[in-house]
C-alpha angles and dihedrals in degrees: 000000000000122000134193108261119190125221120195137180123189103217104136100176099041118104102219142359134182134192125238129184154146085268092063101035086256088293115143121267112196121239129204125220117228128203091263090064098255126132107216141183137159127227128191106237134173120216111288144077123298136177120227145163137185124241109210138176099243127228094190113123095232094064129071110270109284091353114169112246131176112233137174121244106271085217096050110138096199133028127197104233101210096047096027087222123144112257119217123194122200122192126170087354095303136105111251137177094216139316095259114149116208112230104178110040090120095061114112114242130203123269120247093258092055095053127124104185125209113200115209146173107220094214094049103037099075127043124034091114113098098326109051093185100046129084125018096134136119090258090056092054087055087056088057097050092097088057092049089048091052091051087052103232114148101192134044124201110209116210107234115308098181116122111277130175114278131006103281130048143119084248100239089123102069114183096176125034103195097039123081125227106275098206089067093054142269126322090253089055092053090051089047089054093050092044091051091049088051090050085057095048091255121139119215118221120191126216102230123200107205099145095075145349133222114280096255097044107139095250091058091057097044101050109338098189095044090069104018142047110265091238138359113289090207109028090190094059100038125130101167142310109344123223113246103221091173094063112106121188104216094189092057097027093230140116099231099204095043090049091055098046092042088055092048094049095047087049093055092048095046100036099035102026094227118179103212145352131230108211110218118218096002088166090062091046085060096175116113093180089061093044093050090050096045092048089052089050091054092049093050094045091047091051114185097355122094115263122186122203112198125186122211095208112161119222089030121242127200093213091072091065096028131116091281093027118118101219133078091214147007134208106257099220095166089060089060096050093043097051094042088056094046097048094046091052094239092126147359112207112159097193091053091046093053089047089055093046096041110039091184088074084064092049102265113139109217151353099282094048095083132046108206125206140169089212139342138189091293096057135052120264110266089248087064094047092048093046088054084059095048094253112137148160115356094002090054094049090049089056093045088053091051090051091048089056090052091048096050096041101041120101107267144045112309120223128193123202109221112273096014088102094068102030106266106191106188112119120245114272132164087224121089109297115177120197115257096236092172088070085081089073092066117088098230091048094046090045091054089051091052088048091054091044091052093048092051090049088049090053092051092050098039105060089186083086092060094062134079090238115121132147124189101214102165123042122175111173091176095050092035092232127143126181128186138171129221122199149164134206093257094067102263110141133177124184121196122196111188127189111201095178132095091235128096105236106207120191092007115181122217113198126199093031106185097243142006115236141056120344126177115224102219102198094052097029098230135121123243132189120228113206131172086015093290143090135196121218143159108253114196122209115282092002137126129208118207120205121197118197116240107211 
């Protein structure tokens, strides 16, 4: 039975538009413009899948005046990769994305302050074992969920999964904002991945690109300067046409770019049940009004469930998560730089180290305001950085463990870039770069994985690490030792004593120890008594000891 299906295109200042599609043998169907700026038409369609496009007289400056161009629907939820046509699916007389039925929406998910985030690229996360060309799809991430659960992470941050040109990319060139990347699998398979994550108590954060789009994104072709800045504001940091969030259309009383991105964000929350967004290039977006508004939109769409909005603002700024700041959290880039320099022995700067470990000293307010990392997709793995400094093998693994302790015991939300937890060593490249899973068969790599797993478990058990409480009670600039305590009001306490020197410090005394009594040293799994507010320990080079209070 055929149903009247409406097609609409918001193009308020374009003179004419028509619809073409598989249902009309690609012949033009006229569209009428209403006073809201939408071209509309209705077509009788039976249930099934159809391909379509719009033909519009463009207002973009790089075409001839009123030149007819074929464009995809900016709101298309599926794109056919070979033809690059929009795909429309009708079921029971309604437009649908797919027929996926959610199974695990009732599962409780961790709060923002409890998160340990795992950043991954879907295409590179799976595969790389015996068949370097296979896998790399949503369904293969599901196959690895048991691994992620064993590690203990409770959030994954997917590098962008919006449809981009070609079959391999990091995804920072989104062409379509409502369609998912077809090389990773279908829309239903992405939903299944998110659903399965929820079943395992894992939140799914999406990397959202709302600063710019890819050059041939539909809105650029329809009326470029209605949605975008005419030219890059900072040519050195330009990745494509930039959304103009300042532009206000007084006739229609709307901010066109805000309206489009708001629709996209609500769509992802409602249709894909995502649990947070990382906003790429927030420094380039440079519009707090827009950010405040979009964050409110996310919280409203997410309803009762937790939703975490994270800005990538490099260099970081405290304003963005401050009292008047729009975001919940911010990537803590200075943490990365500081810890790398300290574990590689390049420097020992107590004040900088304290700034990295306690973001309040930099002006951040609380534990969820910073996301700390030892590396991410933009940087090399630490193994590569250490190798560049002629640090290899056991010496390198020692330092990776020291970095891991800093990551998991600093104030803030920790994030791991895929493979870092077992010592992935391949340099960063924008080409395909599968994780070397076979490394886990080596003792040193497996040992690092177990260390990460233990630290994540410690974090979940010792809620002192969820707070913003930290006190640096022992500072030894000559010996390059720093000790600090984390605590909460319920009696959880964790002390970290870190040696950033290349010297083995035997019989090292730590004064002003926070509490006399029994502490459990986590890295060596033994108990130690503190008396007269001090302890004496052997502190190997580039190593941290972690003491957990035994009430």
